[in-house]
C-alpha positions as CSV (number, residue, x, y, z in Angstrom):
1,M,-17.9,-17.7,18.1
2,S,-16.0,-20.7,17.1
3,P,-12.1,-20.7,16.8
4,Q,-12.5,-21.1,13.0
5,D,-14.7,-18.0,12.8
6,R,-12.2,-16.0,14.9
7,G,-9.4,-17.2,12.6
8,N,-11.4,-16.1,9.5
9,I,-11.9,-12.7,11.0
10,A,-8.2,-12.4,11.9
11,A,-7.2,-13.4,8.4
12,A,-9.6,-10.8,6.8
13,V,-8.1,-8.1,9.0
14,L,-4.5,-9.2,8.2
15,N,-5.4,-9.2,4.4
16,K,-6.8,-5.6,4.7
17,L,-3.7,-4.4,6.5
18,N,-1.1,-6.2,4.3
19,P,-2.6,-7.0,0.9
20,A,-0.8,-9.0,-1.8
21,E,0.3,-6.9,-4.8
22,A,0.6,-8.0,-8.4
23,I,1.7,-6.8,-11.8
24,L,-0.9,-7.6,-14.4
25,S,-1.2,-7.6,-18.2
26,G,-4.4,-8.2,-20.0
27,A,-6.4,-8.3,-23.2
28,M,-10.1,-8.4,-24.3
29,E,-11.6,-11.8,-24.5
30,N,-15.3,-12.5,-25.2
31,G,-16.5,-9.1,-23.8
32,S,-14.3,-9.2,-20.7
33,I,-10.8,-8.1,-19.9
34,R,-8.8,-11.1,-18.9
35,F,-5.6,-10.3,-16.9
36,H,-2.6,-12.5,-16.5
37,V,-0.5,-12.1,-13.4
38,D,3.0,-11.3,-14.6
39,K,4.5,-11.0,-11.1
40,T,3.3,-11.1,-7.5
41,I,4.8,-9.3,-4.6
42,G,3.9,-11.1,-1.4
43,T,0.9,-13.3,-0.5
44,N,-2.2,-12.9,1.6
45,S,-2.4,-14.2,5.2
46,N,-3.2,-17.7,3.9
47,G,-0.1,-17.8,1.7
48,C,-2.2,-17.3,-1.5
49,A,-1.5,-15.1,-4.5
50,A,-3.6,-14.3,-7.5
51,T,-2.8,-16.2,-10.8
52,S,-5.5,-14.6,-13.0
53,F,-8.1,-11.9,-12.8
54,T,-11.2,-11.2,-15.1
55,V,-13.4,-8.1,-15.2
56,T,-16.7,-8.3,-17.0
57,P,-19.5,-5.6,-17.5
58,F,-22.4,-6.6,-15.3
59,G,-25.8,-4.9,-14.9
60,S,-26.1,-1.2,-15.0
61,N,-22.9,0.6,-14.2
62,Q,-21.4,-2.5,-12.6
63,L,-18.4,-4.8,-13.1
64,A,-18.0,-8.4,-12.0
65,A,-14.4,-9.1,-10.9
66,E,-13.3,-12.7,-10.5
67,W,-9.9,-14.0,-9.6
68,Q,-8.1,-17.3,-9.2
69,E,-5.4,-18.0,-6.7
70,G,-3.4,-21.0,-7.9
71,G,-3.9,-23.8,-5.3
72,C,-6.2,-21.7,-3.1
73,Q,-9.8,-20.8,-3.7
74,G,-10.4,-17.7,-5.8
75,D,-13.2,-15.3,-5.2
76,H,-15.4,-12.6,-6.9
77,V,-16.9,-9.2,-6.2
78,I,-19.4,-6.9,-7.9
79,L,-18.1,-3.4,-8.3
80,Q,-20.5,-0.4,-8.8
81,K,-19.6,3.0,-10.2
82,A,-19.5,5.6,-7.6
83,R,-21.6,8.7,-8.0
84,S,-19.6,11.7,-9.4
């Protein structure tokens, strides 16, 4: 395992143990909910904090969540409804 891979694993663990928090406000826009980050509390292990967040219906019982992090690379995830 390369030092970079070990660093990525360590950063992922740190982010899970100490996530960044944010206060969001949002509105509907083109079938999605677009959130604006009003205030952040902390950053992730790379010094990044979210600047915007979008949630869009996706597939059957799924949501696509995408976020941007200012000067850092944003990311996305597909969320699925849990069985009730």
